[in-house]
Residue frames as a rotation matrix with the C-alpha (Angstrom) as fourth column:
UNK 1
0.247 -0.940 0.236 -1.63
-0.967 -0.223 0.126 9.15
-0.065 -0.260 -0.964 -8.09
UNK 2
0.281 -0.083 0.956 -1.95
-0.213 0.966 0.146 5.38
-0.936 -0.245 0.254 -8.17
UNK 3
0.958 0.065 0.279 -1.73
0.259 0.220 -0.941 5.60
-0.123 0.973 0.194 -11.93
UNK 4
0.617 -0.784 0.071 1.55
-0.694 -0.584 -0.420 7.48
0.371 0.210 -0.905 -11.59
UNK 5
0.111 -0.581 0.806 2.90
-0.766 0.467 0.442 4.77
-0.633 -0.666 -0.394 -9.38
UNK 6
0.520 0.201 0.830 1.97
0.204 0.914 -0.349 2.16
-0.830 0.351 0.434 -11.93
UNK 7
0.901 -0.090 0.424 3.49
0.422 -0.038 -0.906 4.03
0.098 0.995 0.003 -14.87
UNK 8
0.742 -0.618 0.261 6.47
-0.529 -0.778 -0.338 6.02
0.412 0.113 -0.904 -13.51
UNK 9
0.538 -0.603 0.589 8.39
-0.536 0.294 0.791 3.44
-0.650 -0.742 -0.165 -11.54
UNK 10
0.095 -0.593 -0.799 11.35
-0.907 0.280 -0.315 2.05
0.411 0.755 -0.511 -13.42
UNK 11
0.606 0.141 -0.783 12.04
-0.075 0.990 0.120 -1.67
0.792 -0.014 0.611 -13.10
UNK 12
-0.420 -0.892 -0.166 14.93
0.176 0.100 -0.979 -0.94
0.890 -0.441 0.115 -10.68
UNK 13
-0.953 0.077 0.292 12.52
-0.301 -0.344 -0.889 0.29
0.032 -0.936 0.351 -8.01
UNK 14
-0.266 0.925 -0.270 9.27
-0.515 0.101 0.851 -1.47
0.815 0.365 0.450 -8.90
UNK 15
-0.407 0.082 -0.910 9.54
0.640 0.736 -0.220 -3.49
0.652 -0.672 -0.353 -5.64
UNK 16
-0.919 0.052 -0.390 8.48
0.280 -0.609 -0.743 -0.25
-0.276 -0.792 0.545 -3.89
UNK 17
-0.679 0.718 0.150 5.13
-0.090 -0.285 0.954 -0.13
0.728 0.634 0.259 -5.77
UNK 18
0.077 0.760 -0.645 3.15
0.662 0.445 0.604 -1.60
0.746 -0.473 -0.469 -2.89
UNK 19
-0.289 -0.213 -0.933 4.60
0.919 -0.335 -0.207 0.65
-0.269 -0.918 0.293 -0.15
UNK 20
-0.996 -0.058 -0.069 4.06
0.033 -0.949 0.315 3.74
-0.083 0.311 0.947 -2.29
UNK 21
-0.433 0.901 -0.033 0.49
0.061 0.066 0.996 2.69
0.900 0.429 -0.083 -3.04
UNK 22
0.071 0.422 -0.904 -0.06
0.912 0.340 0.230 2.26
0.404 -0.840 -0.361 0.66
UNK 23
-0.679 -0.397 -0.618 1.38
0.603 -0.782 -0.160 5.69
-0.420 -0.481 0.770 1.45
UNK 24
-0.914 0.388 0.120 -0.98
-0.207 -0.699 0.684 7.24
0.350 0.600 0.719 -1.12
UNK 25
-0.198 0.904 -0.378 -3.99
0.324 0.425 0.846 5.23
0.925 0.045 -0.377 -0.01
UNK 26
0.033 0.128 -0.991 -3.46
0.996 0.078 0.043 6.26
0.083 -0.989 -0.125 3.66
UNK 27
0.888 0.302 0.348 -2.94
0.320 -0.947 0.005 9.90
0.331 0.107 -0.938 2.72
UNK 28
0.519 -0.779 -0.351 0.70
0.468 -0.085 0.880 9.82
-0.716 -0.621 0.320 3.92
UNK 29
-0.841 -0.533 0.087 1.70
0.379 -0.466 0.800 10.97
-0.386 0.706 0.594 0.45
UNK 30
-0.061 0.960 -0.273 -0.94
0.578 -0.189 -0.794 13.50
-0.814 -0.206 -0.543 -0.30
UNK 31
0.641 0.323 -0.696 -0.07
-0.336 -0.697 -0.633 15.29
-0.690 0.640 -0.338 -3.60
UNK 32
0.952 -0.220 0.215 1.56
0.299 0.496 -0.816 14.55
0.073 0.840 0.537 -6.95
UNK 33
0.491 -0.824 0.281 4.63
-0.531 -0.539 -0.654 16.67
0.691 0.172 -0.702 -6.24
UNK 34
0.192 -0.406 0.894 5.37
-0.917 0.251 0.311 14.74
-0.350 -0.879 -0.324 -3.08
UNK 35
0.762 0.127 0.635 4.97
0.013 0.977 -0.211 11.45
-0.647 0.169 0.743 -5.00
UNK 36
0.866 -0.495 0.074 7.28
0.089 0.007 -0.996 12.55
0.493 0.869 0.051 -7.80
UNK 37
0.232 -0.812 0.536 9.89
-0.877 -0.413 -0.247 13.67
0.422 -0.412 -0.808 -5.23
UNK 38
0.327 -0.077 0.942 9.59
-0.681 0.671 0.292 10.31
-0.655 -0.737 0.167 -3.46
UNK 39
0.941 0.001 0.338 9.97
0.230 0.730 -0.644 8.39
-0.248 0.684 0.687 -6.71
UNK 40
0.621 -0.764 0.177 13.10
-0.243 -0.403 -0.882 10.44
0.745 0.505 -0.436 -7.57
UNK 41
0.208 -0.511 0.834 14.42
-0.977 -0.070 0.201 9.84
-0.044 -0.857 -0.514 -4.04
UNK 42
0.670 0.123 0.732 13.92
-0.241 0.969 0.057 6.10
-0.702 -0.214 0.679 -4.48
UNK 43
0.934 -0.341 0.106 15.74
0.204 0.265 -0.942 6.11
0.293 0.902 0.317 -7.83
UNK 44
0.339 -0.870 0.357 18.74
-0.580 -0.492 -0.649 7.96
0.741 0.013 -0.672 -6.36
UNK 45
0.243 -0.218 0.945 18.88
-0.917 0.267 0.297 5.94
-0.317 -0.939 -0.135 -3.15
UNK 46
0.881 0.122 0.458 18.75
-0.016 0.973 -0.229 2.68
-0.474 0.194 0.859 -5.07
UNK 47
0.767 -0.636 0.079 21.69
0.078 -0.030 -0.996 3.82
0.637 0.771 0.026 -7.20
UNK 48
0.078 -0.749 0.658 23.66
-0.787 -0.452 -0.421 4.66
0.612 -0.485 -0.624 -4.02
UNK 49
-0.782 -0.552 -0.289 23.25
-0.323 0.756 -0.569 1.23
0.533 -0.352 -0.769 -2.56
UNK 50
-0.550 0.653 -0.521 19.74
0.709 0.695 0.123 0.79
0.442 -0.301 -0.845 -1.18
UNK 51
-0.213 0.658 0.722 16.71
-0.282 -0.749 0.599 2.31
0.936 -0.076 0.345 0.43
UNK 52
-0.897 0.091 -0.433 15.97
0.442 0.253 -0.861 2.68
0.031 -0.963 -0.267 4.14
UNK 53
-0.151 0.943 0.296 12.18
0.695 -0.112 0.711 3.12
0.703 0.313 -0.638 4.36
UNK 54
0.456 0.290 -0.841 12.34
0.850 -0.422 0.315 5.00
-0.264 -0.859 -0.439 7.66
UNK 55
-0.541 -0.680 -0.495 14.88
0.405 -0.727 0.555 7.44
-0.737 0.100 0.669 6.18
UNK 56
-0.777 0.329 0.537 12.66
0.512 -0.165 0.843 7.77
0.365 0.930 -0.040 3.10
UNK 57
0.260 0.945 -0.197 9.65
0.894 -0.159 0.420 8.65
0.365 -0.285 -0.886 5.24
UNK 58
0.276 -0.203 -0.939 11.62
0.664 -0.666 0.339 11.34
-0.695 -0.717 -0.049 7.04
UNK 59
-0.703 -0.684 -0.195 13.40
0.299 -0.532 0.792 12.79
-0.645 0.498 0.579 4.00
UNK 60
-0.826 0.431 0.364 10.23
0.364 -0.084 0.927 12.81
0.430 0.898 -0.087 1.83
UNK 61
-0.824 0.488 0.288 7.83
-0.566 -0.683 -0.462 14.00
-0.028 -0.544 0.839 4.46
UNK 62
-0.467 0.650 -0.600 5.73
0.028 0.689 0.724 10.84
0.884 0.321 -0.340 4.28
UNK 63
-0.052 0.585 -0.809 2.96
0.907 0.366 0.206 11.22
0.417 -0.724 -0.550 6.81
UNK 64
-0.800 -0.230 -0.554 3.60
0.458 -0.831 -0.317 14.94
-0.387 -0.507 0.770 7.45
UNK 65
0.003 0.873 0.489 0.38
0.928 -0.185 0.323 16.88
0.372 0.452 -0.810 7.29
UNK 66
-0.758 -0.234 -0.609 0.35
0.455 -0.858 -0.238 20.69
-0.467 -0.458 0.757 7.36
UNK 67
0.410 0.911 0.045 -2.54
0.762 -0.315 -0.566 23.06
-0.501 0.267 -0.823 6.76
UNK 68
0.282 -0.244 0.928 -2.22
0.720 -0.585 -0.373 26.00
0.634 0.774 0.011 4.45
UNK 69
0.884 0.095 0.457 -2.24
-0.194 -0.816 0.545 28.26
0.425 -0.570 -0.703 7.53
UNK 70
0.745 -0.658 0.109 0.68
0.175 0.352 0.920 26.32
-0.643 -0.666 0.377 9.05
UNK 71
0.174 -0.675 0.717 2.67
0.983 0.165 -0.084 26.55
-0.061 0.719 0.692 5.81
UNK 72
0.501 0.078 0.862 2.00
0.368 -0.921 -0.130 30.27
0.783 0.382 -0.490 5.55
UNK 73
0.975 -0.120 0.185 3.12
-0.219 -0.414 0.884 30.81
-0.030 -0.902 -0.430 9.20
UNK 74
0.487 -0.840 0.240 6.36
0.595 0.520 0.612 28.87
-0.639 -0.155 0.753 8.60
UNK 75
0.120 -0.425 0.897 7.13
0.933 -0.261 -0.249 30.84
0.340 0.867 0.365 5.45
UNK 76
0.725 0.238 0.646 6.41
0.087 -0.962 0.258 34.14
0.683 -0.131 -0.718 7.17
UNK 77
0.908 -0.418 0.026 8.64
-0.017 0.025 1.000 33.21
-0.418 -0.908 0.016 10.08
UNK 78
0.237 -0.859 0.453 11.48
0.872 0.394 0.291 32.37
-0.429 0.326 0.843 7.71
UNK 79
0.250 -0.056 0.967 11.08
0.690 -0.690 -0.219 35.64
0.679 0.722 -0.134 5.79
UNK 80
0.919 0.132 0.372 11.07
-0.145 -0.762 0.631 37.65
0.367 -0.633 -0.681 9.00
UNK 81
0.737 -0.674 0.045 14.29
0.257 0.342 0.904 35.92
-0.625 -0.655 0.425 10.09
UNK 82
0.184 -0.653 0.734 16.06
0.982 0.101 -0.157 36.92
0.028 0.750 0.660 6.87
UNK 83
0.555 0.168 0.815 15.55
0.376 -0.924 -0.065 40.67
0.742 0.342 -0.576 7.44
């Protein structure tokens, strides 16, 4: 994922390279999909006037860790609520 950070960041958001690398290194961003979403989030936020790192963490789930069992339980609960 560090390679993705080095190659996917446009110049407009390359100042976020170090924080993103730290998030990946610490496991706070734990998969490529989450990294891609976070990069897209940064691109959009920068176009709208700037990035609040705390809001980015919340909106992109930085640092959120769920097991497969927890994810399954959440999905099942949502499905049951729709019926």
